[in-house]
Backbone as XML, in Angstrom:
<?xml version="1.0"?>
<chain id="A" units="angstrom">
  <residue number="1" name="UNK">
    <atom name="N" x="0.855" y="-1.187" z="0.000"/>
    <atom name="CA" x="0.000" y="0.000" z="0.000"/>
    <atom name="C" x="0.889" y="1.235" z="0.000"/>
  </residue>
  <residue number="2" name="UNK">
    <atom name="N" x="0.565" y="2.172" z="-0.876"/>
    <atom name="CA" x="1.370" y="3.392" z="-0.958"/>
    <atom name="C" x="1.095" y="4.301" z="0.234"/>
  </residue>
  <residue number="3" name="UNK">
    <atom name="N" x="2.018" y="5.223" z="0.467"/>
    <atom name="CA" x="1.813" y="6.173" z="1.563"/>
    <atom name="C" x="0.638" y="7.089" z="1.276"/>
  </residue>
  <residue number="4" name="UNK">
    <atom name="N" x="0.380" y="7.397" z="-0.022"/>
    <atom name="CA" x="-0.761" y="8.248" z="-0.362"/>
    <atom name="C" x="-2.068" y="7.564" z="0.018"/>
  </residue>
  <residue number="5" name="UNK">
    <atom name="N" x="-2.177" y="6.270" z="-0.291"/>
    <atom name="CA" x="-3.399" y="5.544" z="0.040"/>
    <atom name="C" x="-3.559" y="5.441" z="1.547"/>
  </residue>
  <residue number="6" name="UNK">
    <atom name="N" x="-2.479" y="5.186" z="2.252"/>
    <atom name="CA" x="-2.554" y="5.113" z="3.703"/>
    <atom name="C" x="-2.999" y="6.447" z="4.287"/>
  </residue>
  <residue number="7" name="UNK">
    <atom name="N" x="-2.517" y="7.543" z="3.704"/>
    <atom name="CA" x="-2.900" y="8.867" z="4.186"/>
    <atom name="C" x="-4.367" y="9.143" z="3.930"/>
  </residue>
  <residue number="8" name="UNK">
    <atom name="N" x="-4.921" y="8.543" z="2.867"/>
    <atom name="CA" x="-6.325" y="8.751" z="2.551"/>
    <atom name="C" x="-7.234" y="7.999" z="3.505"/>
  </residue>
  <residue number="9" name="UNK">
    <atom name="N" x="-6.709" y="6.980" z="4.180"/>
    <atom name="CA" x="-7.566" y="6.138" z="4.979"/>
    <atom name="C" x="-8.277" y="5.151" z="4.079"/>
  </residue>
  <residue number="10" name="UNK">
    <atom name="N" x="-9.295" y="4.517" z="4.610"/>
    <atom name="CA" x="-9.988" y="3.492" z="3.847"/>
    <atom name="C" x="-11.188" y="4.021" z="3.087"/>
  </residue>
  <residue number="11" name="UNK">
    <atom name="N" x="-11.517" y="5.288" z="3.226"/>
    <atom name="CA" x="-12.750" y="5.769" z="2.624"/>
    <atom name="C" x="-12.570" y="7.075" z="1.858"/>
  </residue>
  <residue number="12" name="UNK">
    <atom name="N" x="-12.006" y="6.998" z="0.656"/>
    <atom name="CA" x="-11.861" y="8.226" z="-0.122"/>
    <atom name="C" x="-13.206" y="8.843" z="-0.489"/>
  </residue>
  <residue number="13" name="UNK">
    <atom name="N" x="-14.270" y="8.037" z="-0.547"/>
    <atom name="CA" x="-15.595" y="8.592" z="-0.852"/>
    <atom name="C" x="-16.028" y="9.573" z="0.226"/>
  </residue>
  <residue number="14" name="UNK">
    <atom name="N" x="-15.876" y="9.197" z="1.482"/>
    <atom name="CA" x="-16.257" y="10.103" z="2.578"/>
    <atom name="C" x="-15.434" y="11.386" z="2.528"/>
  </residue>
  <residue number="15" name="UNK">
    <atom name="N" x="-14.151" y="11.264" z="2.228"/>
    <atom name="CA" x="-13.292" y="12.452" z="2.143"/>
    <atom name="C" x="-13.701" y="13.330" z="0.965"/>
  </residue>
  <residue number="16" name="UNK">
    <atom name="N" x="-14.026" y="12.703" z="-0.153"/>
    <atom name="CA" x="-14.465" y="13.436" z="-1.338"/>
    <atom name="C" x="-15.771" y="14.177" z="-1.068"/>
  </residue>
  <residue number="17" name="UNK">
    <atom name="N" x="-16.702" y="13.517" z="-0.402"/>
    <atom name="CA" x="-17.969" y="14.165" z="-0.073"/>
    <atom name="C" x="-17.774" y="15.302" z="0.926"/>
  </residue>
  <residue number="18" name="UNK">
    <atom name="N" x="-16.841" y="15.142" z="1.851"/>
    <atom name="CA" x="-16.528" y="16.230" z="2.782"/>
    <atom name="C" x="-15.947" y="17.440" z="2.043"/>
  </residue>
  <residue number="19" name="UNK">
    <atom name="N" x="-15.046" y="17.178" z="1.102"/>
    <atom name="CA" x="-14.483" y="18.281" z="0.319"/>
    <atom name="C" x="-15.556" y="18.969" z="-0.521"/>
  </residue>
  <residue number="20" name="UNK">
    <atom name="N" x="-16.444" y="18.176" z="-1.111"/>
    <atom name="CA" x="-17.505" y="18.779" z="-1.927"/>
    <atom name="C" x="-18.433" y="19.617" z="-1.055"/>
  </residue>
  <residue number="21" name="UNK">
    <atom name="N" x="-18.694" y="19.173" z="0.165"/>
    <atom name="CA" x="-19.516" y="19.963" z="1.074"/>
    <atom name="C" x="-18.821" y="21.285" z="1.416"/>
  </residue>
  <residue number="22" name="UNK">
    <atom name="N" x="-17.527" y="21.203" z="1.651"/>
    <atom name="CA" x="-16.773" y="22.420" z="1.960"/>
    <atom name="C" x="-16.814" y="23.413" z="0.790"/>
  </residue>
  <residue number="23" name="UNK">
    <atom name="N" x="-16.709" y="22.910" z="-0.425"/>
    <atom name="CA" x="-16.681" y="23.769" z="-1.612"/>
    <atom name="C" x="-18.073" y="24.268" z="-1.986"/>
  </residue>
  <residue number="24" name="UNK">
    <atom name="N" x="-19.059" y="23.375" z="-1.912"/>
    <atom name="CA" x="-20.398" y="23.702" z="-2.413"/>
    <atom name="C" x="-21.385" y="24.149" z="-1.336"/>
  </residue>
  <residue number="25" name="UNK">
    <atom name="N" x="-21.140" y="23.720" z="-0.104"/>
    <atom name="CA" x="-22.047" y="24.081" z="0.982"/>
    <atom name="C" x="-23.314" y="23.245" z="1.041"/>
  </residue>
  <residue number="26" name="UNK">
    <atom name="N" x="-23.351" y="22.136" z="0.310"/>
    <atom name="CA" x="-24.500" y="21.223" z="0.345"/>
    <atom name="C" x="-23.986" y="19.790" z="0.429"/>
  </residue>
  <residue number="27" name="UNK">
    <atom name="N" x="-24.791" y="18.935" z="1.042"/>
    <atom name="CA" x="-24.472" y="17.506" z="1.081"/>
    <atom name="C" x="-24.869" y="16.900" z="-0.255"/>
  </residue>
  <residue number="28" name="UNK">
    <atom name="N" x="-23.953" y="16.201" z="-0.877"/>
    <atom name="CA" x="-24.171" y="15.642" z="-2.202"/>
    <atom name="C" x="-24.498" y="14.150" z="-2.116"/>
  </residue>
  <residue number="29" name="UNK">
    <atom name="N" x="-25.355" y="13.705" z="-2.992"/>
    <atom name="CA" x="-25.671" y="12.289" z="-3.137"/>
    <atom name="C" x="-24.470" y="11.617" z="-3.793"/>
  </residue>
  <residue number="30" name="UNK">
    <atom name="N" x="-23.905" y="10.588" z="-3.175"/>
    <atom name="CA" x="-22.714" y="9.952" z="-3.738"/>
    <atom name="C" x="-22.942" y="9.305" z="-5.105"/>
  </residue>
  <residue number="31" name="UNK">
    <atom name="N" x="-24.185" y="9.044" z="-5.457"/>
    <atom name="CA" x="-24.498" y="8.420" z="-6.737"/>
    <atom name="C" x="-24.776" y="9.424" z="-7.850"/>
  </residue>
  <residue number="32" name="UNK">
    <atom name="N" x="-24.643" y="10.696" z="-7.546"/>
    <atom name="CA" x="-24.883" y="11.743" z="-8.547"/>
    <atom name="C" x="-23.556" y="12.382" z="-8.951"/>
  </residue>
  <residue number="33" name="UNK">
    <atom name="N" x="-23.596" y="13.121" z="-10.013"/>
    <atom name="CA" x="-22.420" y="13.804" z="-10.528"/>
    <atom name="C" x="-22.153" y="15.085" z="-9.736"/>
  </residue>
  <residue number="34" name="UNK">
    <atom name="N" x="-20.893" y="15.433" z="-9.612"/>
    <atom name="CA" x="-20.525" y="16.701" z="-8.998"/>
    <atom name="C" x="-21.235" y="17.856" z="-9.696"/>
  </residue>
  <residue number="35" name="UNK">
    <atom name="N" x="-21.393" y="17.733" z="-11.013"/>
    <atom name="CA" x="-21.942" y="18.826" z="-11.807"/>
    <atom name="C" x="-23.460" y="18.951" z="-11.687"/>
  </residue>
  <residue number="36" name="UNK">
    <atom name="N" x="-24.087" y="18.052" z="-10.929"/>
    <atom name="CA" x="-25.479" y="18.257" z="-10.548"/>
    <atom name="C" x="-25.571" y="19.347" z="-9.480"/>
  </residue>
  <residue number="37" name="UNK">
    <atom name="N" x="-24.435" y="19.662" z="-8.861"/>
    <atom name="CA" x="-24.399" y="20.616" z="-7.754"/>
    <atom name="C" x="-23.533" y="21.845" z="-8.029"/>
  </residue>
  <residue number="38" name="UNK">
    <atom name="N" x="-22.450" y="21.662" z="-8.779"/>
    <atom name="CA" x="-21.500" y="22.751" z="-8.948"/>
    <atom name="C" x="-20.987" y="22.857" z="-10.374"/>
  </residue>
  <residue number="39" name="UNK">
    <atom name="N" x="-20.083" y="23.800" z="-10.572"/>
    <atom name="CA" x="-19.546" y="24.066" z="-11.907"/>
    <atom name="C" x="-18.055" y="23.716" z="-11.964"/>
  </residue>
  <residue number="40" name="UNK">
    <atom name="N" x="-17.432" y="24.026" z="-13.104"/>
    <atom name="CA" x="-16.037" y="23.654" z="-13.298"/>
    <atom name="C" x="-15.092" y="24.405" z="-12.351"/>
  </residue>
  <residue number="41" name="UNK">
    <atom name="N" x="-15.428" y="25.617" z="-12.002"/>
    <atom name="CA" x="-14.585" y="26.357" z="-11.043"/>
    <atom name="C" x="-14.617" y="25.691" z="-9.673"/>
  </residue>
  <residue number="42" name="UNK">
    <atom name="N" x="-15.795" y="25.265" z="-9.251"/>
    <atom name="CA" x="-15.912" y="24.564" z="-7.971"/>
    <atom name="C" x="-15.187" y="23.221" z="-8.031"/>
  </residue>
  <residue number="43" name="UNK">
    <atom name="N" x="-15.258" y="22.537" z="-9.171"/>
    <atom name="CA" x="-14.553" y="21.263" z="-9.329"/>
    <atom name="C" x="-13.043" y="21.463" z="-9.213"/>
  </residue>
  <residue number="44" name="UNK">
    <atom name="N" x="-12.544" y="22.522" z="-9.825"/>
    <atom name="CA" x="-11.117" y="22.835" z="-9.738"/>
    <atom name="C" x="-10.722" y="23.112" z="-8.291"/>
  </residue>
  <residue number="45" name="UNK">
    <atom name="N" x="-11.551" y="23.837" z="-7.582"/>
    <atom name="CA" x="-11.286" y="24.124" z="-6.166"/>
    <atom name="C" x="-11.246" y="22.836" z="-5.355"/>
  </residue>
  <residue number="46" name="UNK">
    <atom name="N" x="-12.223" y="21.940" z="-5.575"/>
    <atom name="CA" x="-12.259" y="20.676" z="-4.851"/>
    <atom name="C" x="-11.009" y="19.841" z="-5.160"/>
  </residue>
  <residue number="47" name="UNK">
    <atom name="N" x="-10.592" y="19.811" z="-6.413"/>
    <atom name="CA" x="-9.394" y="19.054" z="-6.800"/>
    <atom name="C" x="-8.142" y="19.612" z="-6.133"/>
  </residue>
  <residue number="48" name="UNK">
    <atom name="N" x="-8.054" y="20.929" z="-6.054"/>
    <atom name="CA" x="-6.911" y="21.565" z="-5.395"/>
    <atom name="C" x="-6.877" y="21.205" z="-3.918"/>
  </residue>
  <residue number="49" name="UNK">
    <atom name="N" x="-8.026" y="21.248" z="-3.263"/>
    <atom name="CA" x="-8.082" y="20.850" z="-1.852"/>
    <atom name="C" x="-7.689" y="19.387" z="-1.685"/>
  </residue>
  <residue number="50" name="UNK">
    <atom name="N" x="-8.176" y="18.530" z="-2.582"/>
    <atom name="CA" x="-7.830" y="17.111" z="-2.516"/>
    <atom name="C" x="-6.342" y="16.868" z="-2.691"/>
  </residue>
  <residue number="51" name="UNK">
    <atom name="N" x="-5.724" y="17.619" z="-3.593"/>
    <atom name="CA" x="-4.282" y="17.489" z="-3.813"/>
    <atom name="C" x="-3.511" y="17.977" z="-2.580"/>
  </residue>
  <residue number="52" name="UNK">
    <atom name="N" x="-3.896" y="19.136" z="-2.062"/>
    <atom name="CA" x="-3.174" y="19.717" z="-0.929"/>
    <atom name="C" x="-3.347" y="18.932" z="0.361"/>
  </residue>
  <residue number="53" name="UNK">
    <atom name="N" x="-4.519" y="18.399" z="0.591"/>
    <atom name="CA" x="-4.796" y="17.716" z="1.861"/>
    <atom name="C" x="-4.527" y="16.223" z="1.832"/>
  </residue>
  <residue number="54" name="UNK">
    <atom name="N" x="-4.759" y="15.608" z="0.679"/>
    <atom name="CA" x="-4.709" y="14.145" z="0.630"/>
    <atom name="C" x="-3.720" y="13.603" z="-0.396"/>
  </residue>
  <residue number="55" name="UNK">
    <atom name="N" x="-3.083" y="14.482" z="-1.158"/>
    <atom name="CA" x="-2.125" y="14.036" z="-2.154"/>
    <atom name="C" x="-2.751" y="13.444" z="-3.406"/>
  </residue>
  <residue number="56" name="UNK">
    <atom name="N" x="-4.045" y="13.681" z="-3.605"/>
    <atom name="CA" x="-4.735" y="13.145" z="-4.782"/>
    <atom name="C" x="-4.238" y="13.829" z="-6.037"/>
  </residue>
  <residue number="57" name="UNK">
    <atom name="N" x="-4.270" y="13.088" z="-7.129"/>
    <atom name="CA" x="-3.834" y="13.632" z="-8.413"/>
    <atom name="C" x="-5.019" y="13.744" z="-9.362"/>
  </residue>
  <residue number="58" name="UNK">
    <atom name="N" x="-6.128" y="14.283" z="-8.869"/>
    <atom name="CA" x="-7.308" y="14.432" z="-9.714"/>
    <atom name="C" x="-7.386" y="15.861" z="-10.242"/>
  </residue>
  <residue number="59" name="UNK">
    <atom name="N" x="-8.036" y="15.972" z="-11.383"/>
    <atom name="CA" x="-8.233" y="17.277" z="-12.017"/>
    <atom name="C" x="-9.720" y="17.452" z="-12.302"/>
  </residue>
  <residue number="60" name="UNK">
    <atom name="N" x="-10.090" y="18.654" z="-12.706"/>
    <atom name="CA" x="-11.487" y="18.893" z="-13.086"/>
    <atom name="C" x="-11.882" y="17.981" z="-14.248"/>
  </residue>
  <residue number="61" name="UNK">
    <atom name="N" x="-10.940" y="17.665" z="-15.102"/>
    <atom name="CA" x="-11.213" y="16.729" z="-16.210"/>
    <atom name="C" x="-11.637" y="15.359" z="-15.670"/>
  </residue>
  <residue number="62" name="UNK">
    <atom name="N" x="-10.991" y="14.901" z="-14.593"/>
    <atom name="CA" x="-11.378" y="13.629" z="-13.968"/>
    <atom name="C" x="-12.794" y="13.704" z="-13.410"/>
  </residue>
  <residue number="63" name="UNK">
    <atom name="N" x="-13.120" y="14.834" z="-12.807"/>
    <atom name="CA" x="-14.465" y="15.016" z="-12.251"/>
    <atom name="C" x="-15.492" y="14.942" z="-13.377"/>
  </residue>
  <residue number="64" name="UNK">
    <atom name="N" x="-15.189" y="15.529" z="-14.529"/>
    <atom name="CA" x="-16.065" y="15.428" z="-15.705"/>
    <atom name="C" x="-16.185" y="13.983" z="-16.182"/>
  </residue>
  <residue number="65" name="UNK">
    <atom name="N" x="-15.076" y="13.252" z="-16.159"/>
    <atom name="CA" x="-15.032" y="11.910" z="-16.738"/>
    <atom name="C" x="-15.840" y="10.877" z="-15.951"/>
  </residue>
  <residue number="66" name="UNK">
    <atom name="N" x="-15.925" y="11.035" z="-14.659"/>
    <atom name="CA" x="-16.627" y="10.058" z="-13.824"/>
    <atom name="C" x="-18.020" y="10.576" z="-13.505"/>
  </residue>
  <residue number="67" name="UNK">
    <atom name="N" x="-19.019" y="9.735" z="-13.707"/>
    <atom name="CA" x="-20.427" y="10.142" z="-13.619"/>
    <atom name="C" x="-20.967" y="10.288" z="-12.207"/>
  </residue>
  <residue number="68" name="UNK">
    <atom name="N" x="-20.211" y="9.897" z="-11.200"/>
    <atom name="CA" x="-20.705" y="10.015" z="-9.828"/>
    <atom name="C" x="-19.530" y="10.145" z="-8.868"/>
  </residue>
  <residue number="69" name="UNK">
    <atom name="N" x="-19.841" y="10.574" z="-7.663"/>
    <atom name="CA" x="-18.824" y="10.645" z="-6.614"/>
    <atom name="C" x="-18.277" y="9.249" z="-6.320"/>
  </residue>
  <residue number="70" name="UNK">
    <atom name="N" x="-19.136" y="8.241" z="-6.371"/>
    <atom name="CA" x="-18.714" y="6.862" z="-6.106"/>
    <atom name="C" x="-17.643" y="6.438" z="-7.116"/>
  </residue>
  <residue number="71" name="UNK">
    <atom name="N" x="-17.895" y="6.704" z="-8.400"/>
    <atom name="CA" x="-16.937" y="6.323" z="-9.431"/>
    <atom name="C" x="-15.644" y="7.133" z="-9.330"/>
  </residue>
  <residue number="72" name="UNK">
    <atom name="N" x="-15.762" y="8.419" z="-9.030"/>
    <atom name="CA" x="-14.574" y="9.252" z="-8.862"/>
    <atom name="C" x="-13.743" y="8.763" z="-7.678"/>
  </residue>
  <residue number="73" name="UNK">
    <atom name="N" x="-14.400" y="8.412" z="-6.577"/>
    <atom name="CA" x="-13.684" y="7.894" z="-5.404"/>
    <atom name="C" x="-12.989" y="6.577" z="-5.735"/>
  </residue>
  <residue number="74" name="UNK">
    <atom name="N" x="-13.625" y="5.746" z="-6.541"/>
    <atom name="CA" x="-12.986" y="4.505" z="-6.974"/>
    <atom name="C" x="-11.733" y="4.770" z="-7.781"/>
  </residue>
  <residue number="75" name="UNK">
    <atom name="N" x="-11.789" y="5.765" z="-8.651"/>
    <atom name="CA" x="-10.613" y="6.136" z="-9.444"/>
    <atom name="C" x="-9.504" y="6.674" z="-8.548"/>
  </residue>
  <residue number="76" name="UNK">
    <atom name="N" x="-9.867" y="7.459" z="-7.548"/>
    <atom name="CA" x="-8.879" y="7.980" z="-6.589"/>
    <atom name="C" x="-8.215" y="6.834" z="-5.863"/>
  </residue>
  <residue number="77" name="UNK">
    <atom name="N" x="-9.014" y="5.888" z="-5.423"/>
    <atom name="CA" x="-8.470" y="4.751" z="-4.680"/>
    <atom name="C" x="-7.568" y="3.893" z="-5.573"/>
  </residue>
  <residue number="78" name="UNK">
    <atom name="N" x="-7.983" y="3.644" z="-6.802"/>
    <atom name="CA" x="-7.162" y="2.847" z="-7.719"/>
    <atom name="C" x="-5.845" y="3.558" z="-8.019"/>
  </residue>
  <residue number="79" name="UNK">
    <atom name="N" x="-5.890" y="4.854" z="-8.282"/>
    <atom name="CA" x="-4.671" y="5.602" z="-8.584"/>
    <atom name="C" x="-3.723" y="5.622" z="-7.401"/>
  </residue>
  <residue number="80" name="UNK">
    <atom name="N" x="-4.270" y="5.709" z="-6.203"/>
    <atom name="CA" x="-3.430" y="5.725" z="-4.990"/>
    <atom name="C" x="-2.831" y="4.374" z="-4.690"/>
  </residue>
  <residue number="81" name="UNK">
    <atom name="N" x="-3.453" y="3.314" z="-5.189"/>
    <atom name="CA" x="-2.963" y="1.960" z="-4.906"/>
    <atom name="C" x="-1.835" y="1.551" z="-5.838"/>
  </residue>
  <residue number="82" name="UNK">
    <atom name="N" x="-1.607" y="2.316" z="-6.917"/>
    <atom name="CA" x="-0.568" y="1.933" z="-7.889"/>
    <atom name="C" x="0.801" y="2.344" z="-7.426"/>
  </residue>
</chain>
């Protein structure tokens, strides 16, 4: 297990939802897209927070690519495990 994954803990979804709440000010459904709640500027902000706090290497493009928070969290976890 990489140090990045260990730093994330076992639940990147919970961390992602916490960051989205901080950026958007609303609790998001994990099965919905970030863009059901926010725009590309907010996505960029969330990605920056994720990089600074958790070492994630996600971009707004990744947020666009994955259709839900669940899928995005899975991608974060897979990338951290490599």
